[in-house]
N, C-alpha and C positions, 0 to 999 in steps of 0.2 A: 896600690895605696901607697906602700912609702913614697913611691918618686912624688903622688901630690905632696901626701905634707910635705914632702921636703921644700918642695916648691911654693906649698903654701908657705910656709917659715922664711925663707929666703924672701918674698915679697913682706909683708909681714914684715918684716928684718929692719930692710931696709925702707920700706916708705912711711913706717913707726919712729926713724932711729933708734929701734930698737935691737942689742945682741940675740943672740940666733940663743944662744942660754938664756935669753929673758924670755924671746916669743914661745922657747920651748916648753918652757916653766909654766904659760901664762893658757898657750893651745890645745893645753890633752883636754878638751872634750866638756872645758866644764861649759856652763852657762853666766855668761853675767851678766847684773842688772846693770844698770843708763850708767850710774854712779861709781860702779866701781871698774869697768870698762875707758870710763874718766882716769881715774886711779889710778890705772897703770899706763897712763897712756898708748892705745884700744883706740878711744874714735878723741876729737878735737872741741868737741862737745855736745850739750844733750838741748833739746825743743822738740820742733812739731816743725809738717812740711813745710808752712810758711815759715815761722822762723830759717826751718835752712835758706829755703827759696829766695830772702833779706838779705842774708847774711852772703850767699854767692854774688846776691848783685853789688853788693857792700866792696866782698871782695877784690872781684875784678872788675869795680868802679864802676858798674852798668846801673847804680841808679836810675837816670835816668829814661831806663825800657819797661817798659808794659811785658808785664805777663796775661797771656791769657791762654785761662783752663778752660780746656777741653774733656769735656762728663759724657762717656757710652753712652748711648741710649740707651739701652737695655742690658740687667745684668740676664748671666748664662746663668739657669741652675745648675744644681748639682748631676742632676738626670742629663740632662745636656750635653757635659761635658762628661761623662761615663758615659755615653751611646754614639757623639762622635758626632753630632747635630748642634752642631754650637754657631751662637747666630754673629755672622759678620762686623763690626761698628768701622772694618777697616777705610770701607768703599764712602761713609758718614763721616769720617773720622779727615781718611784722606783727602773730602771737597772740602771742608771746612780748613782746614792748611792751606790749602789752595785758594778758598776766600779771601782769608787774612794774608795773603804773602800778592794776588791783584788788586788787594784795596791799600793798600802802601809802597811807599815809594823808597822807601828804606828801610830792606827788613831784612834779619837773621832769624833764620828756623834754628829752633829747640826741640825737639818733639819728643816726650814721654810718653810710653803706652805698652800696656803689662804687656808682657810675650806670653802665649798659652801654646803648650806642646803637645 
């Protein structure tokens, strides 16, 4: 556990340009509001999903790119999750992504999907 915590402290220290001592003082198990995290330098900004996507496109100079959203056809319920009888949307999502790629002459794929363990 201590080794994982030390790894966490080092990663946050480097990634957020904070001293190890600052990270240890902040990373003691407390839960921060978004405003508190912003004031402590733990996050860059506050916004919703669309704000994050638009910021990414702007920051990487990709404003000309189209963002295509793919949504699962149906959600799994808690009973399915507990019994392991989840519906696999991976095949339909995979087919949708392939269709998008095949219908475009210049396309870079960035694919985000929920991970179910």
